[in-house]
PQR file of N, CA, C, O and H, with PARSE charges and radii, in Angstrom:
ATOM      1  N   MET A   1      82.515  91.071  78.968 -0.4000 1.5000
ATOM      2  CA  MET A   1      83.404  91.880  78.136 -0.0000 2.0000
ATOM      3  C   MET A   1      84.800  91.874  78.778  0.5500 1.7000
ATOM      4  O   MET A   1      84.962  92.155  79.966 -0.5500 1.4000
ATOM      5  N   THR A   2      85.767  91.554  77.974 -0.4000 1.5000
ATOM      6  CA  THR A   2      87.123  91.513  78.472 -0.0000 2.0000
ATOM      7  C   THR A   2      87.713  92.920  78.473  0.5500 1.7000
ATOM      8  O   THR A   2      87.186  93.830  77.834 -0.5500 1.4000
ATOM      9  H   THR A   2      85.634  91.326  77.009  0.4000 1.0000
ATOM     10  N   ILE A   3      88.801  93.077  79.191 -0.4000 1.5000
ATOM     11  CA  ILE A   3      89.461  94.394  79.260 -0.0000 2.0000
ATOM     12  C   ILE A   3      89.903  94.804  77.862  0.5500 1.7000
ATOM     13  O   ILE A   3      89.804  95.976  77.500 -0.5500 1.4000
ATOM     14  H   ILE A   3      89.229  92.337  79.710  0.4000 1.0000
ATOM     15  N   GLU A   4      90.389  93.854  77.075 -0.4000 1.5000
ATOM     16  CA  GLU A   4      90.867  94.164  75.736 -0.0000 2.0000
ATOM     17  C   GLU A   4      89.724  94.703  74.859  0.5500 1.7000
ATOM     18  O   GLU A   4      89.894  95.679  74.129 -0.5500 1.4000
ATOM     19  H   GLU A   4      90.470  92.901  77.369  0.4000 1.0000
ATOM     20  N   ASN A   5      88.562  94.047  74.946 -0.4000 1.5000
ATOM     21  CA  ASN A   5      87.400  94.505  74.149 -0.0000 2.0000
ATOM     22  C   ASN A   5      86.947  95.871  74.606  0.5500 1.7000
ATOM     23  O   ASN A   5      86.655  96.742  73.786 -0.5500 1.4000
ATOM     24  H   ASN A   5      88.424  93.253  75.539  0.4000 1.0000
ATOM     25  N   ALA A   6      86.887  96.063  75.906 -0.4000 1.5000
ATOM     26  CA  ALA A   6      86.465  97.370  76.424 -0.0000 2.0000
ATOM     27  C   ALA A   6      87.461  98.435  76.029  0.5500 1.7000
ATOM     28  O   ALA A   6      87.078  99.553  75.684 -0.5500 1.4000
ATOM     29  H   ALA A   6      87.125  95.356  76.571  0.4000 1.0000
ATOM     30  N   PHE A   7      88.734  98.096  76.076 -0.4000 1.5000
ATOM     31  CA  PHE A   7      89.755  99.060  75.709 -0.0000 2.0000
ATOM     32  C   PHE A   7      89.622  99.463  74.237  0.5500 1.7000
ATOM     33  O   PHE A   7      89.737 100.640  73.896 -0.5500 1.4000
ATOM     34  H   PHE A   7      89.045  97.188  76.356  0.4000 1.0000
ATOM     35  N   SER A   8      89.379  98.480  73.375 -0.4000 1.5000
ATOM     36  CA  SER A   8      89.274  98.784  71.949 -0.0000 2.0000
ATOM     37  C   SER A   8      88.031  99.620  71.675  0.5500 1.7000
ATOM     38  O   SER A   8      88.058 100.504  70.818 -0.5500 1.4000
ATOM     39  H   SER A   8      89.285  97.523  73.652  0.4000 1.0000
ATOM     40  N   SER A   9      86.940  99.353  72.393 -0.4000 1.5000
ATOM     41  CA  SER A   9      85.729 100.162  72.140 -0.0000 2.0000
ATOM     42  C   SER A   9      85.905 101.582  72.670  0.5500 1.7000
ATOM     43  O   SER A   9      85.439 102.536  72.047 -0.5500 1.4000
ATOM     44  H   SER A   9      86.918  98.635  73.088  0.4000 1.0000
ATOM     45  N   LEU A  10      86.565 101.727  73.800 -0.4000 1.5000
ATOM     46  CA  LEU A  10      86.784 103.055  74.341 -0.0000 2.0000
ATOM     47  C   LEU A  10      87.822 103.820  73.541  0.5500 1.7000
ATOM     48  O   LEU A  10      87.743 105.043  73.425 -0.5500 1.4000
ATOM     49  H   LEU A  10      86.943 100.952  74.306  0.4000 1.0000
ATOM     50  N   SER A  11      88.788 103.112  72.994 -0.4000 1.5000
ATOM     51  CA  SER A  11      89.832 103.793  72.220 -0.0000 2.0000
ATOM     52  C   SER A  11      89.287 104.338  70.904  0.5500 1.7000
ATOM     53  O   SER A  11      89.912 105.186  70.267 -0.5500 1.4000
ATOM     54  H   SER A  11      88.853 102.119  73.089  0.4000 1.0000
ATOM     55  N   SER A  12      88.128 103.848  70.506 -0.4000 1.5000
ATOM     56  CA  SER A  12      87.520 104.363  69.273 -0.0000 2.0000
ATOM     57  C   SER A  12      86.896 105.746  69.496  0.5500 1.7000
ATOM     58  O   SER A  12      86.575 106.451  68.540 -0.5500 1.4000
ATOM     59  H   SER A  12      87.620 103.159  71.023  0.4000 1.0000
ATOM     60  N   GLN A  13      86.730 106.120  70.759 -0.4000 1.5000
ATOM     61  CA  GLN A  13      86.214 107.467  71.039 -0.0000 2.0000
ATOM     62  C   GLN A  13      87.254 108.493  70.630  0.5500 1.7000
ATOM     63  O   GLN A  13      88.451 108.285  70.826 -0.5500 1.4000
ATOM     64  H   GLN A  13      86.991 105.547  71.536  0.4000 1.0000
ATOM     65  N   LYS A  14      86.799 109.597  70.063 -0.4000 1.5000
ATOM     66  CA  LYS A  14      87.740 110.571  69.538 -0.0000 2.0000
ATOM     67  C   LYS A  14      88.175 111.590  70.600  0.5500 1.7000
ATOM     68  O   LYS A  14      89.307 112.074  70.562 -0.5500 1.4000
ATOM     69  H   LYS A  14      85.826 109.766  69.904  0.4000 1.0000
ATOM     70  N   ILE A  15      87.307 111.911  71.521 -0.4000 1.5000
ATOM     71  CA  ILE A  15      87.589 113.003  72.458 -0.0000 2.0000
ATOM     72  C   ILE A  15      87.176 112.562  73.870  0.5500 1.7000
ATOM     73  O   ILE A  15      86.121 111.955  74.054 -0.5500 1.4000
ATOM     74  H   ILE A  15      86.388 111.518  71.552  0.4000 1.0000
ATOM     75  N   VAL A  16      88.009 112.870  74.850 -0.4000 1.5000
ATOM     76  CA  VAL A  16      87.700 112.631  76.264 -0.0000 2.0000
ATOM     77  C   VAL A  16      88.106 113.852  77.070  0.5500 1.7000
ATOM     78  O   VAL A  16      88.915 114.660  76.614 -0.5500 1.4000
ATOM     79  H   VAL A  16      88.867 113.363  74.700  0.4000 1.0000
ATOM     80  N   TRP A  17      87.547 113.990  78.270 -0.4000 1.5000
ATOM     81  CA  TRP A  17      87.865 115.105  79.132 -0.0000 2.0000
ATOM     82  C   TRP A  17      89.091 114.764  79.959  0.5500 1.7000
ATOM     83  O   TRP A  17      89.134 113.709  80.592 -0.5500 1.4000
ATOM     84  H   TRP A  17      86.889 113.333  78.640  0.4000 1.0000
ATOM     85  N   HIS A  18      90.075 115.627  79.965 -0.4000 1.5000
ATOM     86  CA  HIS A  18      91.295 115.348  80.724 -0.0000 2.0000
ATOM     87  C   HIS A  18      92.016 116.665  80.985  0.5500 1.7000
ATOM     88  O   HIS A  18      92.151 117.495  80.085 -0.5500 1.4000
ATOM     89  H   HIS A  18      90.040 116.484  79.451  0.4000 1.0000
ATOM     90  N   ASP A  19      92.474 116.852  82.211 -0.4000 1.5000
ATOM     91  CA  ASP A  19      93.234 118.041  82.596 -0.0000 2.0000
ATOM     92  C   ASP A  19      92.513 119.335  82.225  0.5500 1.7000
ATOM     93  O   ASP A  19      93.132 120.276  81.729 -0.5500 1.4000
ATOM     94  H   ASP A  19      92.364 116.178  82.941  0.4000 1.0000
ATOM     95  N   LYS A  20      91.196 119.378  82.469 -0.4000 1.5000
ATOM     96  CA  LYS A  20      90.365 120.581  82.280 -0.0000 2.0000
ATOM     97  C   LYS A  20      90.353 121.102  80.843  0.5500 1.7000
ATOM     98  O   LYS A  20      90.080 122.281  80.615 -0.5500 1.4000
ATOM     99  H   LYS A  20      90.693 118.614  82.872  0.4000 1.0000
ATOM    100  N   LYS A  21      90.637 120.261  79.905 -0.4000 1.5000
ATOM    101  CA  LYS A  21      90.511 120.662  78.499 -0.0000 2.0000
ATOM    102  C   LYS A  21      90.248 119.416  77.664  0.5500 1.7000
ATOM    103  O   LYS A  21      90.524 118.294  78.090 -0.5500 1.4000
ATOM    104  H   LYS A  21      90.859 119.304  80.090  0.4000 1.0000
ATOM    105  N   TRP A  22      89.712 119.631  76.475 -0.4000 1.5000
ATOM    106  CA  TRP A  22      89.426 118.497  75.591 -0.0000 2.0000
ATOM    107  C   TRP A  22      90.730 118.126  74.885  0.5500 1.7000
ATOM    108  O   TRP A  22      91.415 118.971  74.310 -0.5500 1.4000
ATOM    109  H   TRP A  22      89.487 120.542  76.129  0.4000 1.0000
ATOM    110  N   THR A  23      91.044 116.841  74.949 -0.4000 1.5000
ATOM    111  CA  THR A  23      92.220 116.323  74.224 -0.0000 2.0000
ATOM    112  C   THR A  23      91.811 115.092  73.461  0.5500 1.7000
ATOM    113  O   THR A  23      90.836 114.431  73.818 -0.5500 1.4000
ATOM    114  H   THR A  23      90.487 116.154  75.416  0.4000 1.0000
ATOM    115  N   LYS A  24      92.532 114.782  72.430 -0.4000 1.5000
ATOM    116  CA  LYS A  24      92.229 113.580  71.671 -0.0000 2.0000
ATOM    117  C   LYS A  24      92.715 112.353  72.441  0.5500 1.7000
ATOM    118  O   LYS A  24      93.764 112.374  73.084 -0.5500 1.4000
ATOM    119  H   LYS A  24      93.324 115.319  72.139  0.4000 1.0000
ATOM    120  N   TRP A  25      91.926 111.292  72.355 -0.4000 1.5000
ATOM    121  CA  TRP A  25      92.260 110.038  73.044 -0.0000 2.0000
ATOM    122  C   TRP A  25      93.638 109.547  72.594  0.5500 1.7000
ATOM    123  O   TRP A  25      94.374 108.969  73.394 -0.5500 1.4000
ATOM    124  H   TRP A  25      91.074 111.275  71.832  0.4000 1.0000
ATOM    125  N   SER A  26      93.989 109.764  71.351 -0.4000 1.5000
ATOM    126  CA  SER A  26      95.269 109.272  70.835 -0.0000 2.0000
ATOM    127  C   SER A  26      96.452 109.981  71.459  0.5500 1.7000
ATOM    128  O   SER A  26      97.573 109.477  71.388 -0.5500 1.4000
ATOM    129  H   SER A  26      93.391 110.233  70.701  0.4000 1.0000
ATOM    130  N   ASN A  27      96.234 111.142  72.071 -0.4000 1.5000
ATOM    131  CA  ASN A  27      97.324 111.864  72.742 -0.0000 2.0000
ATOM    132  C   ASN A  27      97.645 111.281  74.108  0.5500 1.7000
ATOM    133  O   ASN A  27      98.690 111.583  74.684 -0.5500 1.4000
ATOM    134  H   ASN A  27      95.323 111.551  72.129  0.4000 1.0000
ATOM    135  N   PHE A  28      96.741 110.436  74.636 -0.4000 1.5000
ATOM    136  CA  PHE A  28      97.004 109.801  75.926 -0.0000 2.0000
ATOM    137  C   PHE A  28      98.134 108.784  75.789  0.5500 1.7000
ATOM    138  O   PHE A  28      98.266 108.131  74.754 -0.5500 1.4000
ATOM    139  H   PHE A  28      95.892 110.190  74.169  0.4000 1.0000
ATOM    140  N   THR A  29      98.932 108.655  76.816 -0.4000 1.5000
ATOM    141  CA  THR A  29      99.903 107.578  76.823 -0.0000 2.0000
ATOM    142  C   THR A  29      99.145 106.262  77.009  0.5500 1.7000
ATOM    143  O   THR A  29      97.981 106.256  77.410 -0.5500 1.4000
ATOM    144  H   THR A  29      98.826 109.186  77.657  0.4000 1.0000
ATOM    145  N   LEU A  30      99.810 105.164  76.716 -0.4000 1.5000
ATOM    146  CA  LEU A  30      99.154 103.867  76.866 -0.0000 2.0000
ATOM    147  C   LEU A  30      98.713 103.628  78.309  0.5500 1.7000
ATOM    148  O   LEU A  30      97.636 103.079  78.542 -0.5500 1.4000
ATOM    149  H   LEU A  30     100.756 105.169  76.390  0.4000 1.0000
ATOM    150  N   ASN A  31      99.533 104.034  79.277 -0.4000 1.5000
ATOM    151  CA  ASN A  31      99.166 103.867  80.689 -0.0000 2.0000
ATOM    152  C   ASN A  31      97.936 104.680  81.033  0.5500 1.7000
ATOM    153  O   ASN A  31      97.059 104.197  81.748 -0.5500 1.4000
ATOM    154  H   ASN A  31     100.408 104.480  79.087  0.4000 1.0000
ATOM    155  N   GLN A  32      97.854 105.905  80.538 -0.4000 1.5000
ATOM    156  CA  GLN A  32      96.687 106.745  80.775 -0.0000 2.0000
ATOM    157  C   GLN A  32      95.421 106.099  80.190  0.5500 1.7000
ATOM    158  O   GLN A  32      94.363 106.096  80.820 -0.5500 1.4000
ATOM    159  H   GLN A  32      98.567 106.297  79.957  0.4000 1.0000
ATOM    160  N   GLN A  33      95.553 105.557  78.981 -0.4000 1.5000
ATOM    161  CA  GLN A  33      94.414 104.901  78.344 -0.0000 2.0000
ATOM    162  C   GLN A  33      93.969 103.699  79.147  0.5500 1.7000
ATOM    163  O   GLN A  33      92.771 103.511  79.358 -0.5500 1.4000
ATOM    164  H   GLN A  33      96.412 105.559  78.469  0.4000 1.0000
ATOM    165  N   LYS A  34      94.903 102.883  79.599 -0.4000 1.5000
ATOM    166  CA  LYS A  34      94.578 101.692  80.380 -0.0000 2.0000
ATOM    167  C   LYS A  34      93.914 102.069  81.686  0.5500 1.7000
ATOM    168  O   LYS A  34      92.927 101.449  82.083 -0.5500 1.4000
ATOM    169  H   LYS A  34      95.876 103.036  79.427  0.4000 1.0000
ATOM    170  N   THR A  35      94.446 103.085  82.364 -0.4000 1.5000
ATOM    171  CA  THR A  35      93.888 103.542  83.640 -0.0000 2.0000
ATOM    172  C   THR A  35      92.484 104.070  83.451  0.5500 1.7000
ATOM    173  O   THR A  35      91.584 103.740  84.223 -0.5500 1.4000
ATOM    174  H   THR A  35      95.248 103.589  82.041  0.4000 1.0000
ATOM    175  N   THR A  36      92.291 104.885  82.433 -0.4000 1.5000
ATOM    176  CA  THR A  36      90.971 105.439  82.153 -0.0000 2.0000
ATOM    177  C   THR A  36      89.988 104.324  81.860  0.5500 1.7000
ATOM    178  O   THR A  36      88.858 104.346  82.348 -0.5500 1.4000
ATOM    179  H   THR A  36      93.023 105.153  81.805  0.4000 1.0000
ATOM    180  N   THR A  37      90.412 103.344  81.063 -0.4000 1.5000
ATOM    181  CA  THR A  37      89.546 102.220  80.705 -0.0000 2.0000
ATOM    182  C   THR A  37      89.164 101.418  81.934  0.5500 1.7000
ATOM    183  O   THR A  37      88.000 101.049  82.091 -0.5500 1.4000
ATOM    184  H   THR A  37      91.330 103.327  80.667  0.4000 1.0000
ATOM    185  N   LYS A  38      90.118 101.143  82.803 -0.4000 1.5000
ATOM    186  CA  LYS A  38      89.838 100.378  84.012 -0.0000 2.0000
ATOM    187  C   LYS A  38      88.881 101.122  84.917  0.5500 1.7000
ATOM    188  O   LYS A  38      87.981 100.510  85.491 -0.5500 1.4000
ATOM    189  H   LYS A  38      91.063 101.443  82.675  0.4000 1.0000
ATOM    190  N   ILE A  39      89.050 102.422  85.060 -0.4000 1.5000
ATOM    191  CA  ILE A  39      88.157 103.231  85.901 -0.0000 2.0000
ATOM    192  C   ILE A  39      86.731 103.171  85.357  0.5500 1.7000
ATOM    193  O   ILE A  39      85.775 102.985  86.109 -0.5500 1.4000
ATOM    194  H   ILE A  39      89.782 102.919  84.594  0.4000 1.0000
ATOM    195  N   LYS A  40      86.602 103.332  84.033 -0.4000 1.5000
ATOM    196  CA  LYS A  40      85.265 103.286  83.414 -0.0000 2.0000
ATOM    197  C   LYS A  40      84.631 101.920  83.569  0.5500 1.7000
ATOM    198  O   LYS A  40      83.429 101.815  83.812 -0.5500 1.4000
ATOM    199  H   LYS A  40      87.379 103.484  83.422  0.4000 1.0000
ATOM    200  N   LEU A  41      85.435 100.863  83.430 -0.4000 1.5000
ATOM    201  CA  LEU A  41      84.913  99.511  83.590 -0.0000 2.0000
ATOM    202  C   LEU A  41      84.438  99.259  85.022  0.5500 1.7000
ATOM    203  O   LEU A  41      83.382  98.666  85.240 -0.5500 1.4000
ATOM    204  H   LEU A  41      86.412 100.948  83.234  0.4000 1.0000
ATOM    205  N   ILE A  42      85.225  99.712  85.986 -0.4000 1.5000
ATOM    206  CA  ILE A  42      84.860  99.539  87.380 -0.0000 2.0000
ATOM    207  C   ILE A  42      83.543 100.269  87.658  0.5500 1.7000
ATOM    208  O   ILE A  42      82.671  99.737  88.345 -0.5500 1.4000
ATOM    209  H   ILE A  42      86.083 100.193  85.809  0.4000 1.0000
ATOM    210  N   ALA A  43      83.401 101.469  87.131 -0.4000 1.5000
ATOM    211  CA  ALA A  43      82.178 102.241  87.325 -0.0000 2.0000
ATOM    212  C   ALA A  43      80.980 101.518  86.701  0.5500 1.7000
ATOM    213  O   ALA A  43      79.920 101.425  87.320 -0.5500 1.4000
ATOM    214  H   ALA A  43      84.109 101.901  86.573  0.4000 1.0000
ATOM    215  N   LEU A  44      81.146 101.011  85.486 -0.4000 1.5000
ATOM    216  CA  LEU A  44      80.048 100.308  84.803 -0.0000 2.0000
ATOM    217  C   LEU A  44      79.645  99.046  85.578  0.5500 1.7000
ATOM    218  O   LEU A  44      78.457  98.793  85.780 -0.5500 1.4000
ATOM    219  H   LEU A  44      82.007 101.087  84.983  0.4000 1.0000
ATOM    220  N   ILE A  45      80.619  98.269  86.005 -0.4000 1.5000
ATOM    221  CA  ILE A  45      80.331  97.038  86.739 -0.0000 2.0000
ATOM    222  C   ILE A  45      79.661  97.356  88.063  0.5500 1.7000
ATOM    223  O   ILE A  45      78.721  96.669  88.464 -0.5500 1.4000
ATOM    224  H   ILE A  45      81.584  98.474  85.842  0.4000 1.0000
ATOM    225  N   SER A  46      80.144  98.409  88.756 -0.4000 1.5000
ATOM    226  CA  SER A  46      79.549  98.792  90.011 -0.0000 2.0000
ATOM    227  C   SER A  46      78.109  99.203  89.850  0.5500 1.7000
ATOM    228  O   SER A  46      77.262  98.824  90.660 -0.5500 1.4000
ATOM    229  H   SER A  46      80.907  98.966  88.430  0.4000 1.0000
ATOM    230  N   ASN A  47      77.810  99.977  88.813 -0.4000 1.5000
ATOM    231  CA  ASN A  47      76.443 100.389  88.544 -0.0000 2.0000
ATOM    232  C   ASN A  47      75.534  99.202  88.269  0.5500 1.7000
ATOM    233  O   ASN A  47      74.397  99.165  88.739 -0.5500 1.4000
ATOM    234  H   ASN A  47      78.498 100.285  88.155  0.4000 1.0000
ATOM    235  N   LYS A  48      76.030  98.232  87.511 -0.4000 1.5000
ATOM    236  CA  LYS A  48      75.243  97.043  87.205 -0.0000 2.0000
ATOM    237  C   LYS A  48      74.954  96.253  88.471  0.5500 1.7000
ATOM    238  O   LYS A  48      73.833  95.789  88.676 -0.5500 1.4000
ATOM    239  H   LYS A  48      76.954  98.261  87.129  0.4000 1.0000
ATOM    240  N   LEU A  49      75.970  96.099  89.325 -0.4000 1.5000
ATOM    241  CA  LEU A  49      75.783  95.339  90.566 -0.0000 2.0000
ATOM    242  C   LEU A  49      74.805  96.036  91.490  0.5500 1.7000
ATOM    243  O   LEU A  49      73.989  95.374  92.131 -0.5500 1.4000
ATOM    244  H   LEU A  49      76.881  96.476  89.158  0.4000 1.0000
ATOM    245  N   ILE A  50      74.867  97.342  91.571 -0.4000 1.5000
ATOM    246  CA  ILE A  50      73.944  98.102  92.421 -0.0000 2.0000
ATOM    247  C   ILE A  50      72.526  97.937  91.921  0.5500 1.7000
ATOM    248  O   ILE A  50      71.604  97.743  92.714 -0.5500 1.4000
ATOM    249  H   ILE A  50      75.530  97.880  91.050  0.4000 1.0000
ATOM    250  N   LYS A  51      72.337  98.014  90.588 -0.4000 1.5000
ATOM    251  CA  LYS A  51      70.995  97.848  90.024 -0.0000 2.0000
ATOM    252  C   LYS A  51      70.442  96.459  90.304  0.5500 1.7000
ATOM    253  O   LYS A  51      69.271  96.307  90.652 -0.5500 1.4000
ATOM    254  H   LYS A  51      73.086  98.172  89.944  0.4000 1.0000
ATOM    255  N   LYS A  52      71.299  95.432  90.150 -0.4000 1.5000
ATOM    256  CA  LYS A  52      70.849  94.063  90.432 -0.0000 2.0000
ATOM    257  C   LYS A  52      70.488  93.893  91.898  0.5500 1.7000
ATOM    258  O   LYS A  52      69.502  93.232  92.225 -0.5500 1.4000
ATOM    259  H   LYS A  52      72.250  95.554  89.867  0.4000 1.0000
ATOM    260  N   GLN A  53      71.277  94.484  92.778 -0.4000 1.5000
ATOM    261  CA  GLN A  53      71.011  94.388  94.208 -0.0000 2.0000
ATOM    262  C   GLN A  53      69.698  95.099  94.558  0.5500 1.7000
ATOM    263  O   GLN A  53      68.906  94.595  95.354 -0.5500 1.4000
ATOM    264  H   GLN A  53      72.078  95.020  92.512  0.4000 1.0000
ATOM    265  N   ASN A  54      69.478  96.270  93.956 -0.4000 1.5000
ATOM    266  CA  ASN A  54      68.231  97.000  94.209 -0.0000 2.0000
ATOM    267  C   ASN A  54      67.031  96.220  93.702  0.5500 1.7000
ATOM    268  O   ASN A  54      65.993  96.199  94.364 -0.5500 1.4000
ATOM    269  H   ASN A  54      70.122  96.679  93.309  0.4000 1.0000
ATOM    270  N   GLN A  55      67.143  95.579  92.544 -0.4000 1.5000
ATOM    271  CA  GLN A  55      66.048  94.788  92.012 -0.0000 2.0000
ATOM    272  C   GLN A  55      65.785  93.593  92.915  0.5500 1.7000
ATOM    273  O   GLN A  55      64.628  93.253  93.161 -0.5500 1.4000
ATOM    274  H   GLN A  55      67.986  95.596  92.006  0.4000 1.0000
ATOM    275  N   ALA A  56      66.824  92.954  93.410 -0.4000 1.5000
ATOM    276  CA  ALA A  56      66.654  91.818  94.305 -0.0000 2.0000
ATOM    277  C   ALA A  56      65.959  92.229  95.596  0.5500 1.7000
ATOM    278  O   ALA A  56      65.113  91.501  96.117 -0.5500 1.4000
ATOM    279  H   ALA A  56      67.764  93.230  93.210  0.4000 1.0000
ATOM    280  N   ASN A  57      66.324  93.402  96.108 -0.4000 1.5000
ATOM    281  CA  ASN A  57      65.701  93.908  97.326 -0.0000 2.0000
ATOM    282  C   ASN A  57      64.223  94.204  97.110  0.5500 1.7000
ATOM    283  O   ASN A  57      63.410  93.961  98.002 -0.5500 1.4000
ATOM    284  H   ASN A  57      67.011  93.993  95.685  0.4000 1.0000
ATOM    285  N   LEU A  58      63.865  94.724  95.943 -0.4000 1.5000
ATOM    286  CA  LEU A  58      62.478  95.014  95.639 -0.0000 2.0000
ATOM    287  C   LEU A  58      61.652  93.717  95.521  0.5500 1.7000
ATOM    288  O   LEU A  58      60.499  93.665  95.949 -0.5500 1.4000
ATOM    289  H   LEU A  58      64.525  94.921  95.219  0.4000 1.0000
ATOM    290  N   CYS A  59      62.260  92.678  94.935 -0.4000 1.5000
ATOM    291  CA  CYS A  59      61.562  91.421  94.778 -0.0000 2.0000
ATOM    292  C   CYS A  59      61.305  90.730  96.112  0.5500 1.7000
ATOM    293  O   CYS A  59      60.304  90.033  96.277 -0.5500 1.4000
ATOM    294  H   CYS A  59      63.196  92.720  94.587  0.4000 1.0000
ATOM    295  N   GLU A  60      62.212  90.930  97.059 -0.4000 1.5000
ATOM    296  CA  GLU A  60      62.068  90.321  98.378 -0.0000 2.0000
ATOM    297  C   GLU A  60      60.919  90.941  99.188  0.5500 1.7000
ATOM    298  O   GLU A  60      60.310  90.279 100.028 -0.5500 1.4000
ATOM    299  H   GLU A  60      63.025  91.497  96.925  0.4000 1.0000
ATOM    300  N   LYS A  61      60.639  92.212  98.922 -0.4000 1.5000
ATOM    301  CA  LYS A  61      59.618  92.923  99.718 -0.0000 2.0000
ATOM    302  C   LYS A  61      58.235  92.563  99.336  0.5500 1.7000
ATOM    303  O   LYS A  61      57.281  93.079  99.917 -0.5500 1.4000
ATOM    304  H   LYS A  61      61.134  92.750  98.240  0.4000 1.0000
TER
END
Protein backbone atom coordinates (compact mmCIF):
# COMPACT_ATOMS: atom_id res chain seq x y z
CA MET A 1 0.00 0.00 0.00
CA THR A 2 1.42 3.34 -0.99
CA ILE A 3 1.28 6.41 1.22
CA GLU A 4 -1.19 7.99 -1.21
CA ASN A 5 -3.56 5.01 -1.01
CA ALA A 6 -3.31 4.88 2.76
CA PHE A 7 -3.89 8.61 2.97
CA SER A 8 -7.01 8.41 0.81
CA SER A 9 -8.43 5.53 2.84
CA LEU A 10 -7.76 7.28 6.13
CA SER A 11 -9.08 10.59 4.85
CA SER A 12 -12.42 8.90 4.24
CA GLN A 13 -12.81 8.55 8.00
CA LYS A 14 -15.18 11.16 9.34
CA ILE A 15 -13.97 11.55 12.91
CA VAL A 16 -10.62 11.16 14.67
CA TRP A 17 -9.39 11.87 18.20
CA HIS A 18 -7.29 15.02 18.46
CA ASP A 19 -6.54 17.56 21.20
CA LYS A 20 -8.79 15.75 23.73
CA LYS A 21 -11.94 16.29 21.70
CA TRP A 22 -13.59 14.83 18.63
CA THR A 23 -12.93 16.84 15.49
CA LYS A 24 -13.71 16.18 11.87
CA TRP A 25 -10.83 14.88 9.77
CA SER A 26 -11.51 17.65 7.24
CA ASN A 27 -10.65 20.26 9.89
CA PHE A 28 -7.07 18.97 10.05
CA THR A 29 -4.48 20.86 8.07
CA LEU A 30 -2.83 18.90 5.28
CA ASN A 31 0.36 18.54 7.36
CA GLN A 32 -1.61 17.17 10.32
CA GLN A 33 -3.34 14.67 8.03
CA LYS A 34 -0.04 13.53 6.52
CA THR A 35 1.60 13.21 9.94
CA THR A 36 -1.33 11.25 11.34
CA THR A 37 -1.33 8.98 8.29
CA LYS A 38 2.40 8.32 8.54
CA ILE A 39 2.14 7.51 12.26
CA LYS A 40 -0.71 5.07 11.62
CA LEU A 41 1.19 3.43 8.76
CA ILE A 42 4.32 3.04 10.87
CA ALA A 43 2.25 1.43 13.63
CA LEU A 44 0.54 -0.96 11.19
CA ILE A 45 3.82 -1.98 9.55
CA SER A 46 5.50 -2.43 12.94
CA ASN A 47 2.68 -4.67 14.15
CA LYS A 48 2.88 -6.80 11.00
CA LEU A 49 6.65 -7.18 11.32
CA ILE A 50 6.37 -8.14 15.00
CA LYS A 51 3.72 -10.77 14.17
CA LYS A 52 5.89 -12.21 11.37
CA GLN A 53 8.90 -12.33 13.67
CA ASN A 54 6.90 -14.05 16.41
CA GLN A 55 5.59 -16.62 13.93
CA ALA A 56 9.11 -17.27 12.65
CA ASN A 57 10.35 -17.76 16.21
CA LEU A 58 7.56 -20.25 16.92
CA CYS A 59 8.37 -22.24 13.77
CA GLU A 60 12.04 -22.47 14.74
CA LYS A 61 11.24 -24.02 18.13
